FIBA-63113 format. One record per residue: x negated, y, z of N, C-alpha, C in turn; residue number from 1; residue in three letters. Coordinates in steps of 0.05 Angstrom, whole numbers, plus 5000, padded with zeros to 4 digits. Atoms other than C-alpha are relative to their C-alpha. Last residue first. Layout:
<sites>
<site <X Y Z> <X Y Z> <X Y Z> NUM ala>
...
</sites>
This chain:
<sites>
<site <4999 5010 5028> <5432 2084 3603> <4992 4971 4999> 271 unk>
<site <4976 5016 5006> <5451 2105 3674> <5002 4991 4971> 270 unk>
<site <4979 5002 4980> <5396 2158 3678> <5025 4985 4989> 269 unk>
<site <4990 5027 4997> <5343 2142 3627> <5023 4997 5019> 268 unk>
<site <4987 5009 5025> <5331 2213 3603> <5013 4972 5003> 267 unk>
<site <4972 5003 4995> <5317 2239 3673> <5015 4988 4976> 266 unk>
<site <4995 5015 4976> <5242 2230 3671> <5030 4993 5003> 265 unk>
<site <5008 5028 5006> <5238 2252 3598> <5005 4982 5025> 264 unk>
<site <4980 5011 5018> <5278 2314 3614> <4993 4971 4992> 263 unk>
<site <4977 5006 4984> <5232 2327 3673> <5022 4988 4983> 262 unk>
<site <5006 5023 4983> <5170 2323 3630> <5024 4991 5016> 261 unk>
<site <5001 5023 5018> <5199 2370 3579> <4995 4975 5015> 260 unk>
<site <4972 5006 5007> <5217 2418 3635> <5001 4976 4981> 259 unk>
<site <4988 5013 4977> <5145 2414 3661> <5029 4992 4994> 258 unk>
<site <5011 5027 4999> <5116 2431 3592> <5013 4984 5023> 257 unk>
<site <4990 5015 5024> <5161 2491 3585> <4992 4971 5000> 256 unk>
<site <4971 5005 4995> <5145 2514 3656> <5012 4984 4977> 255 unk>
<site <4999 5021 4979> <5070 2507 3643> <5029 4992 5006> 254 unk>
<site <5006 5026 5013> <5077 2545 3578> <5001 4977 5020> 253 unk>
<site <4977 5007 5016> <5111 2602 3615> <4996 4974 4985> 252 unk>
<site <4976 5006 4984> <5058 2604 3669> <5023 4991 4983> 251 unk>
<site <4988 4975 4991> <4997 2597 3624> <5027 4994 5012> 250 unk>
<site <4975 4992 5015> <4969 2527 3623> <5008 5028 5011> 249 unk>
<site <4999 4972 5008> <4899 2524 3652> <5023 5008 4982> 248 unk>
<site <5006 5000 5028> <4893 2448 3654> <5002 5028 4988> 247 unk>
<site <5028 5006 5003> <4888 2454 3729> <4991 4999 4971> 246 unk>
<site <5014 4976 4992> <4957 2487 3729> <4970 4996 4996> 245 unk>
<site <4996 4980 5021> <4985 2430 3688> <4985 5026 5007> 244 unk>
<site <5016 5007 5024> <4955 2379 3736> <5002 5021 4978> 243 unk>
<site <5028 4996 4993> <4983 2414 3798> <4982 4994 4975> 242 unk>
<site <5004 4972 4999> <5053 2418 3767> <4970 5007 5005> 241 unk>
<site <5000 4990 5027> <5049 2345 3749> <4995 5030 4999> 240 unk>
<site <5026 5007 5011> <5028 2327 3820> <4999 5010 4971> 239 unk>
<site <5020 4982 4988> <5089 2364 3848> <4972 4995 4988> 238 unk>
<site <4995 4973 5012> <5134 2327 3798> <4979 5020 5012> 237 unk>
<site <5008 5001 5028> <5105 2258 3815> <5003 5028 4987> 236 unk>
<site <5029 4999 5002> <5109 2273 3890> <4991 5001 4971> 235 unk>
<site <5014 4978 4988> <5183 2290 3887> <4970 5001 4994> 234 unk>
<site <5028 5001 5008> <5232 2249 3847> <4986 5024 5012> 233 unk>
<site <5016 4977 4991> <5301 2235 3878> <4971 4996 4991> 232 unk>
<site <5029 5007 5000> <5349 2188 3843> <4985 5026 5006> 231 unk>
<site <5019 4978 5006> <5423 2194 3857> <4972 4989 5001> 230 unk>
<site <4985 4976 5008> <5486 2151 3863> <4982 5023 4993> 229 unk>
<site <5000 4978 4980> <5448 2085 3864> <5016 5024 4989> 228 unk>
<site <4986 5009 4976> <5459 2019 3826> <5001 5021 5023> 227 unk>
<site <4979 5020 5005> <5441 2031 3754> <5016 4993 5024> 226 unk>
<site <4974 4986 5004> <5405 2096 3772> <5022 4980 4994> 225 unk>
<site <4988 4994 4974> <5348 2054 3802> <5028 5013 4996> 224 unk>
<site <4992 5024 4985> <5331 2022 3735> <5015 5006 5026> 223 unk>
<site <4979 5015 5015> <5332 2086 3694> <5010 4976 5016> 222 unk>
<site <4975 4984 4998> <5293 2127 3745> <5023 4985 4987> 221 unk>
<site <4991 5003 4973> <5241 2070 3750> <5027 5016 5004> 220 unk>
<site <4990 5027 4998> <5235 2070 3674> <5011 4994 5028> 219 unk>
<site <4973 5001 5011> <5230 2146 3672> <5012 4971 5002> 218 unk>
<site <4997 5000 5029> <5169 2148 3717> <5029 4995 4991> 217 unk>
<site <5020 4985 5015> <5144 2163 3787> <5005 5001 4970> 216 unk>
<site <4989 5002 5027> <5192 2140 3841> <4984 5019 4982> 215 unk>
<site <5014 5019 5018> <5152 2126 3904> <5010 4998 4972> 214 unk>
<site <5026 5010 4991> <5199 2159 3954> <4989 4980 4980> 213 unk>
<site <5024 4985 5004> <5273 2170 3937> <4976 4987 5012> 212 unk>
<site <5024 5016 4995> <5341 2137 3930> <4975 5017 4993> 211 unk>
<site <5023 4992 5018> <5406 2174 3936> <4975 4985 5008> 210 unk>
<site <5027 5008 4990> <5468 2141 3966> <4979 5009 4979> 209 unk>
<site <5020 5005 5020> <5537 2173 3959> <4973 4993 5012> 208 unk>
<site <5017 4977 5004> <5584 2166 4019> <4979 4993 4978> 207 unk>
<site <4995 4989 5026> <5633 2109 4009> <4983 5025 4994> 206 unk>
<site <4993 4972 5004> <5607 2070 4068> <5006 5007 4971> 205 unk>
<site <4995 4986 4975> <5591 2003 4101> <5013 5028 4995> 204 unk>
<site <4978 5014 4987> <5594 1957 4041> <5009 5014 5025> 203 unk>
<site <4975 4991 5012> <5553 2008 4003> <5024 4985 5012> 202 unk>
<site <4992 4975 4987> <5495 1993 4050> <5027 5010 4990> 201 unk>
<site <4992 5007 4972> <5492 1921 4025> <5009 5025 5015> 200 unk>
<site <4974 5014 5001> <5492 1942 3952> <5010 4994 5028> 199 unk>
<site <4980 4980 5006> <5436 1992 3967> <5028 4987 4999> 198 unk>
<site <4996 4983 4977> <5394 1938 4001> <5022 5021 4995> 197 unk>
<site <4987 5016 4979> <5403 1887 3946> <5006 5017 5024> 196 unk>
<site <4972 5004 5008> <5386 1939 3893> <5016 4985 5021> 195 unk>
<site <4987 4974 4997> <5322 1958 3930> <5030 4998 4993> 194 unk>
<site <4995 4997 4971> <5300 1886 3936> <5016 5026 5005> 193 unk>
<site <4981 5021 4993> <5307 1878 3860> <5008 5002 5030> 192 unk>
<site <4974 4994 5010> <5274 1945 3845> <5021 4979 5009> 191 unk>
<site <4992 5025 5012> <5213 1936 3889> <5029 5002 4992> 190 unk>
<site <4980 5017 4988> <5193 2008 3902> <5004 4974 4985> 189 unk>
<site <4977 5002 5016> <5126 2037 3879> <5021 4982 5013> 188 unk>
<site <4995 5027 5010> <5074 2060 3929> <5025 5001 4982> 187 unk>
<site <5024 5017 4998> <5041 2125 3951> <5004 4972 4989> 186 unk>
<site <5017 5000 5023> <5088 2181 3932> <4976 4981 5000> 185 unk>
<site <4990 4995 5027> <5118 2195 3999> <4978 4996 4979> 184 unk>
<site <4997 4972 5008> <5093 2164 4064> <5008 5002 4970> 183 unk>
<site <5024 4983 5001> <5105 2094 4091> <5006 5028 4990> 182 unk>
<site <5010 4994 4974> <5156 2039 4079> <4975 5017 4997> 181 unk>
<site <5024 5014 4992> <5188 2044 4011> <4993 5007 5028> 180 unk>
<site <5002 5026 5015> <5256 2061 3981> <4975 4984 5008> 179 unk>
<site <5029 5000 5004> <5274 2114 4032> <4992 4973 4989> 178 unk>
<site <5013 5026 4994> <5349 2118 4024> <4971 5001 4992> 177 unk>
<site <5026 5001 5014> <5376 2189 4030> <4987 4974 5007> 176 unk>
<site <5021 5014 4984> <5449 2186 4048> <4975 4999 4983> 175 unk>
<site <5008 5027 5008> <5494 2237 4014> <4981 4988 5020> 174 unk>
<site <5015 4995 5025> <5530 2302 4026> <4993 4975 4986> 173 unk>
<site <4982 4990 5021> <5548 2286 4098> <4983 5007 4976> 172 unk>
<site <5012 4993 5026> <5518 2247 4155> <5021 5011 4982> 171 unk>
<site <5010 4972 4999> <5537 2245 4229> <4988 5010 4974> 170 unk>
<site <4982 4983 4985> <5579 2182 4234> <4993 5030 4998> 169 unk>
<site <4977 4994 5017> <5539 2148 4180> <5020 5019 5013> 168 unk>
<site <5009 4979 5019> <5476 2152 4222> <5024 5009 4983> 167 unk>
<site <5003 4975 4985> <5511 2115 4279> <4991 5023 4982> 166 unk>
<site <4973 4991 4993> <5535 2060 4232> <4999 5026 5015> 165 unk>
<site <4987 4989 5024> <5465 2054 4203> <5028 5011 5006> 164 unk>
<site <5011 4974 5004> <5435 2045 4272> <5013 5014 4976> 163 unk>
<site <4990 4983 4978> <5481 1987 4285> <4991 5029 4997> 162 unk>
<site <4972 4994 5005> <5466 1956 4217> <5012 5018 5021> 161 unk>
<site <4982 5021 4992> <5391 1963 4231> <5029 5007 4993> 160 unk>
<site <4977 4990 4985> <5347 2011 4191> <5020 4977 5006> 159 unk>
<site <4999 5013 4973> <5284 1974 4171> <5023 5010 5017> 158 unk>
<site <4997 5029 5002> <5289 1987 4095> <5002 4986 5028> 157 unk>
<site <5024 5013 5010> <5301 2061 4111> <5004 4969 4998> 156 unk>
<site <4999 5028 4992> <5358 2109 4121> <4977 4986 4987> 155 unk>
<site <5015 5022 5012> <5347 2183 4121> <5010 4973 5010> 154 unk>
<site <5018 5016 4983> <5399 2235 4139> <4987 4978 4984> 153 unk>
<site <5006 5025 5013> <5431 2291 4098> <4979 4985 5016> 152 unk>
<site <5025 5009 4987> <5464 2348 4134> <4995 4971 4991> 151 unk>
<site <5003 5029 4996> <5515 2384 4091> <4973 4994 5013> 150 unk>
<site <5026 5008 5011> <5524 2459 4103> <4996 4970 5005> 149 unk>
<site <4996 5011 5027> <5597 2478 4114> <4975 4992 4986> 148 unk>
<site <5002 4978 5020> <5582 2525 4172> <5005 4990 4972> 147 unk>
<site <4978 4982 4994> <5606 2473 4223> <5001 5024 4981> 146 unk>
<site <4976 5011 5011> <5560 2424 4188> <5025 5017 5006> 145 unk>
<site <5001 4997 5029> <5500 2468 4202> <5026 4990 4988> 144 unk>
<site <4996 4972 5008> <5518 2476 4276> <5001 5004 4969> 143 unk>
<site <4972 4993 4994> <5525 2400 4282> <5006 5029 4993> 142 unk>
<site <4981 5014 5017> <5459 2384 4247> <5029 5009 5004> 141 unk>
<site <4998 4989 5027> <5416 2436 4280> <5022 4988 4983> 140 unk>
<site <5020 4979 5005> <5403 2428 4354> <5004 5013 4973> 139 unk>
<site <4990 4975 4991> <5467 2389 4371> <4981 5023 4994> 138 unk>
<site <4981 4987 5018> <5446 2332 4327> <5009 5028 5008> 137 unk>
<site <5002 4972 4995> <5386 2314 4369> <5018 5016 4982> 136 unk>
<site <4996 4995 4971> <5400 2240 4376> <4998 5029 5007> 135 unk>
<site <4972 4995 4995> <5408 2238 4300> <5006 5005 5030> 134 unk>
<site <4983 5023 5000> <5333 2245 4291> <5029 5007 5009> 133 unk>
<site <4979 4994 4981> <5299 2310 4272> <5020 4977 5000> 132 unk>
<site <5008 5008 4973> <5231 2296 4240> <5022 5006 5021> 131 unk>
<site <5013 5026 4999> <5249 2296 4166> <4996 4990 5029> 130 unk>
<site <5021 4994 4981> <5299 2352 4165> <4987 4974 5009> 129 unk>
<site <5012 5025 4993> <5342 2346 4102> <4976 5007 5018> 128 unk>
<site <5026 5001 4986> <5389 2404 4095> <4991 4972 5004> 127 unk>
<site <5006 5023 4983> <5447 2418 4048> <4972 5003 5012> 126 unk>
<site <4979 5020 4998> <5484 2470 4008> <4995 4977 5018> 125 unk>
<site <5013 5026 4996> <5441 2532 4016> <5022 4980 5005> 124 unk>
<site <4989 5023 5015> <5480 2590 3987> <4983 4975 5001> 123 unk>
<site <5011 5002 5027> <5446 2656 4004> <5009 4975 4985> 122 unk>
<site <4998 4975 5015> <5487 2677 4065> <4991 4996 4971> 121 unk>
<site <4972 4995 5006> <5499 2607 4094> <5002 5025 4981> 120 unk>
<site <4991 5022 5018> <5426 2588 4092> <5028 5006 4990> 119 unk>
<site <5012 4995 5026> <5408 2657 4121> <5008 4979 4980> 118 unk>
<site <4986 4976 5011> <5457 2648 4178> <4989 5006 4972> 117 unk>
<site <4974 5009 5010> <5430 2578 4190> <5015 5023 4988> 116 unk>
<site <5004 5018 5023> <5358 2603 4196> <5027 4992 4988> 115 unk>
<site <5007 4983 5023> <5378 2661 4241> <4997 4984 4975> 114 unk>
<site <4977 4984 5007> <5413 2614 4289> <4995 5017 4975> 113 unk>
<site <4979 5018 5012> <5356 2564 4288> <5024 5016 4990> 112 unk>
<site <4975 4996 4984> <5302 2617 4299> <5023 4985 4987> 111 unk>
<site <4984 4979 5014> <5244 2625 4250> <5024 5007 5017> 110 unk>
<site <5015 4975 4999> <5198 2586 4297> <5015 5023 4987> 109 unk>
<site <5000 4991 4972> <5250 2532 4306> <4986 5026 5003> 108 unk>
<site <4973 4991 4995> <5260 2527 4231> <5002 5011 5029> 107 unk>
<site <4996 4973 5013> <5185 2523 4220> <5027 5011 5004> 106 unk>
<site <5016 4979 4988> <5181 2467 4273> <5003 5027 4986> 105 unk>
<site <4985 4984 4981> <5240 2425 4248> <4983 5024 5010> 104 unk>
<site <5004 5008 4973> <5207 2396 4186> <5012 5021 5019> 103 unk>
<site <5024 4994 4985> <5224 2399 4113> <5001 4990 5028> 102 unk>
<site <5012 5024 4986> <5277 2395 4060> <4975 5008 5014> 101 unk>
<site <5026 4994 4988> <5323 2451 4037> <4990 4975 5015> 100 unk>
<site <5006 5012 4974> <5378 2427 3991> <4973 5009 5010> 99 unk>
<site <5028 4998 4990> <5405 2468 3934> <4999 4988 5028> 98 unk>
<site <5005 5002 4971> <5469 2451 3896> <4970 5001 5006> 97 unk>
<site <5019 5022 4994> <5473 2476 3824> <4994 4998 5030> 96 unk>
<site <4987 5026 5003> <5536 2518 3812> <4982 4976 5006> 95 unk>
<site <4985 5005 4975> <5518 2588 3834> <5013 4973 5000> 94 unk>
<site <4990 5028 4998> <5464 2600 3782> <5013 4996 5027> 93 unk>
<site <4991 5010 5025> <5445 2669 3755> <5011 4971 5002> 92 unk>
<site <4990 4978 5016> <5436 2710 3818> <5012 4990 4974> 91 unk>
<site <4971 4998 4999> <5431 2646 3858> <5012 5023 4984> 90 unk>
<site <4989 5022 5016> <5359 2635 3836> <5030 5002 4998> 89 unk>
<site <5004 4992 5028> <5339 2703 3864> <5012 4979 4981> 88 unk>
<site <4982 4977 5006> <5370 2685 3931> <4997 5009 4971> 87 unk>
<site <4974 5012 5004> <5334 2618 3929> <5021 5022 4994> 86 unk>
<site <5001 5015 5024> <5266 2651 3920> <5028 4990 4993> 85 unk>
<site <4999 4980 5022> <5282 2702 3974> <5000 4986 4973> 84 unk>
<site <4972 4991 5002> <5299 2645 4023> <5002 5020 4977> 83 unk>
<site <4985 5023 5010> <5230 2615 4009> <5030 5007 4996> 82 unk>
<site <5005 5001 5028> <5198 2683 4018> <5015 4977 4987> 81 unk>
<site <4987 4977 5012> <5230 2692 4086> <4997 4999 4969> 80 unk>
<site <4972 5005 5003> <5210 2621 4106> <5015 5023 4986> 79 unk>
<site <4987 5003 4974> <5137 2632 4091> <5030 4997 4996> 78 unk>
<site <4972 5008 5000> <5090 2628 4031> <5011 4997 5029> 77 unk>
<site <4983 4983 4985> <5026 2667 4040> <5029 4993 5001> 76 unk>
<site <4992 4978 5016> <4984 2636 3985> <5020 5018 5014> 75 unk>
<site <5024 4984 5005> <4948 2592 4035> <5006 5024 4982> 74 unk>
<site <5006 4986 4976> <5017 2567 4057> <4975 5019 4997> 73 unk>
<site <4979 4980 4996> <5036 2548 3986> <4994 5017 5025> 72 unk>
<site <5004 4980 5021> <4970 2512 3973> <5020 5023 5004> 71 unk>
<site <5023 4984 4992> <4976 2476 4040> <4994 5022 4979> 70 unk>
<site <4993 4984 4977> <5046 2453 4024> <4977 5019 5008> 69 unk>
<site <4983 4978 5011> <5025 2429 3955> <5009 5019 5023> 68 unk>
<site <5017 4980 5013> <4968 2390 3986> <5016 5024 4990> 67 unk>
<site <5017 4988 4980> <5014 2353 4033> <4984 5023 4989> 66 unk>
<site <4983 4980 4988> <5062 2341 3975> <4986 5014 5023> 65 unk>
<site <4991 4980 5020> <5009 2307 3933> <5016 5022 5013> 64 unk>
<site <5020 4979 5007> <4974 2272 3992> <5010 5022 4981> 63 unk>
<site <5025 5010 5010> <5036 2235 4018> <4982 5023 4991> 62 unk>
<site <5006 4996 5028> <5091 2264 4060> <4972 4990 4993> 61 unk>
<site <4987 5021 5015> <5119 2239 4126> <4993 5001 4970> 60 unk>
<site <5009 5027 4994> <5069 2278 4168> <5012 4978 4984> 59 unk>
<site <4978 5016 5012> <5079 2346 4136> <4995 4970 5002> 58 unk>
<site <5004 5027 4992> <5031 2383 4184> <5023 4982 4990> 57 unk>
<site <5028 5007 4997> <5020 2454 4159> <4995 4971 5007> 56 unk>
<site <5007 5004 4972> <5091 2463 4135> <4972 4990 5001> 55 unk>
<site <5028 5006 4993> <5118 2488 4069> <4995 4999 5030> 54 unk>
<site <5009 4977 4984> <5195 2485 4062> <4971 4994 5009> 53 unk>
<site <5015 5005 4975> <5208 2435 4007> <4992 5026 5013> 52 unk>
<site <5022 4982 4997> <5263 2450 3957> <4986 4995 5027> 51 unk>
<site <5011 5002 4973> <5310 2396 3933> <4975 5017 5001> 50 unk>
<site <5028 4993 4997> <5352 2413 3872> <4992 4998 5030> 49 unk>
<site <5003 4988 4973> <5417 2379 3852> <4970 5006 5003> 48 unk>
<site <4973 4998 4990> <5439 2361 3782> <5002 5012 5027> 47 unk>
<site <4995 5001 4971> <5370 2375 3754> <5030 5003 5005> 46 unk>
<site <4982 5022 4993> <5366 2358 3679> <5007 4999 5030> 45 unk>
<site <5013 5026 5000> <5305 2398 3661> <5017 4977 5010> 44 unk>
<site <5006 5007 5028> <5346 2459 3642> <4986 4973 4998> 43 unk>
<site <4975 5011 5012> <5373 2457 3714> <4996 4994 4970> 42 unk>
<site <4995 5028 4994> <5300 2463 3738> <5026 4989 4988> 41 unk>
<site <4999 5016 5024> <5285 2528 3701> <5009 4971 5005> 40 unk>
<site <4979 4990 5018> <5300 2577 3757> <5005 4982 4976> 39 unk>
<site <4974 5003 4988> <5259 2536 3806> <5023 5008 4981> 38 unk>
<site <4994 5029 5001> <5200 2533 3759> <5027 4994 5011> 37 unk>
<site <4994 5007 5027> <5201 2608 3748> <5007 4971 4997> 36 unk>
<site <4973 4989 5006> <5206 2620 3823> <5008 4993 4971> 35 unk>
<site <4980 5017 4986> <5147 2573 3836> <5028 5010 4994> 34 unk>
<site <4996 5024 5017> <5107 2611 3783> <5021 4981 5012> 33 unk>
<site <4988 4992 5025> <5117 2677 3820> <5006 4976 4982> 32 unk>
<site <4972 4992 4997> <5106 2648 3890> <5013 5007 4973> 31 unk>
<site <4998 4973 4989> <5043 2610 3876> <5029 5009 4998> 30 unk>
<site <5026 4993 4991> <5025 2537 3864> <4997 5029 5009> 29 unk>
<site <5022 5015 5012> <5070 2522 3900> <5002 5001 4969> 28 unk>
<site <5025 4985 5000> <5112 2575 3934> <4976 4986 4989> 27 unk>
<site <4997 4971 5004> <5170 2529 3952> <4973 5014 5002> 26 unk>
<site <5007 4986 4976> <5151 2456 3944> <5001 5030 4995> 25 unk>
<site <5023 4983 5002> <5189 2423 3888> <4994 5012 5027> 24 unk>
<site <5010 4985 4977> <5236 2364 3888> <4977 5017 4992> 23 unk>
<site <5029 4994 4999> <5277 2338 3830> <4994 5016 5025> 22 unk>
<site <5008 4980 4979> <5346 2308 3842> <4970 5004 5000> 21 unk>
<site <5029 4997 5001> <5378 2272 3783> <4992 5022 5018> 20 unk>
<site <5013 4973 4999> <5448 2252 3800> <4970 4998 4998> 19 unk>
<site <5013 4995 4974> <5479 2186 3777> <4987 5028 4998> 18 unk>
<site <5029 4994 4998> <5527 2183 3719> <4991 5002 5029> 17 unk>
<site <5015 5025 4998> <5594 2151 3703> <4970 5004 5002> 16 unk>
<site <5015 5003 5025> <5625 2216 3680> <4984 4975 4999> 15 unk>
<site <4980 5000 5021> <5677 2213 3735> <4987 4995 4973> 14 unk>
<site <4987 5027 4999> <5621 2195 3783> <5021 4997 4978> 13 unk>
<site <5018 5019 5013> <5583 2257 3761> <5012 4972 4999> 12 unk>
<site <5000 4995 5029> <5641 2302 3778> <4983 4981 4985> 11 unk>
<site <4974 5008 5011> <5650 2270 3846> <5001 5004 4970> 10 unk>
<site <5000 5029 5001> <5575 2275 3861> <5027 4990 4989> 9 unk>
<site <5018 5009 5021> <5575 2349 3843> <5000 4970 4997> 8 unk>
<site <4988 4995 5026> <5637 2363 3885> <4983 4990 4977> 7 unk>
<site <4979 5020 5003> <5605 2331 3946> <5014 5002 4973> 6 unk>
<site <5014 5026 5004> <5542 2372 3937> <5021 4979 4995> 5 unk>
<site <5010 5000 5028> <5584 2436 3927> <4985 4973 4994> 4 unk>
<site <5026 4986 5004> <5621 2421 3992> <4992 4998 4971> 3 unk>
<site <5020 5016 5014> <5695 2403 3992> <4974 5016 4996> 2 unk>
<site <5009 4987 5024> <5735 2440 4045> <4978 4983 4987> 1 unk>
</sites>
């Protein structure tokens, strides 16, 4: 059975486009505004949505996403509320794929079986678990895939060809290429080197390749979309939300301004 993520990539490929994948942290800056932002993301050009599950020790994330997690947690965000947000989103949108991204600890605390049942019930299409290597597939990846939930793995500039082959065996949905070494949102990728790496990886697989980490503006989105199947923007969006809140935008005005920003970010896709 074709997953919603797979279908989205196939449809976009027919149109000659790459996917725009914005990231937000669930519950940031508060649950009500976060819900409004999530509901509006498709209006901002989102082809697939990545939602961060707040965690107190997001070790792979840079300052912007770390702070967003802490804001969400301080406002009482938890897994149940995150699922509730997505359930509300699905009332009016059953066609935009949603990926949950985060760390294994909150899932373990929630209960893996319960977590996967909720994902299946409310329409989660994929998972990205930062700190769960392929050697531990039996804990979450394999059960998720048996339920039709794609499991998206990271590849990095230092991933060896042998390691890549092993990752490909257990990946679905798309491959997430980490464009820079280090944490999210701290450096800009080298476009020329990035293209060479993506072209090389495509000789091993037909699975779509999305590029993320360090992508901050429409010019980068435009350039990267020329050779990748998806562009993921996270830290820049989370920082934009924080800035708008600090400028005392009312919720609806903040969402309108954010959507305008996202449309600008995604405007250069494949042009």
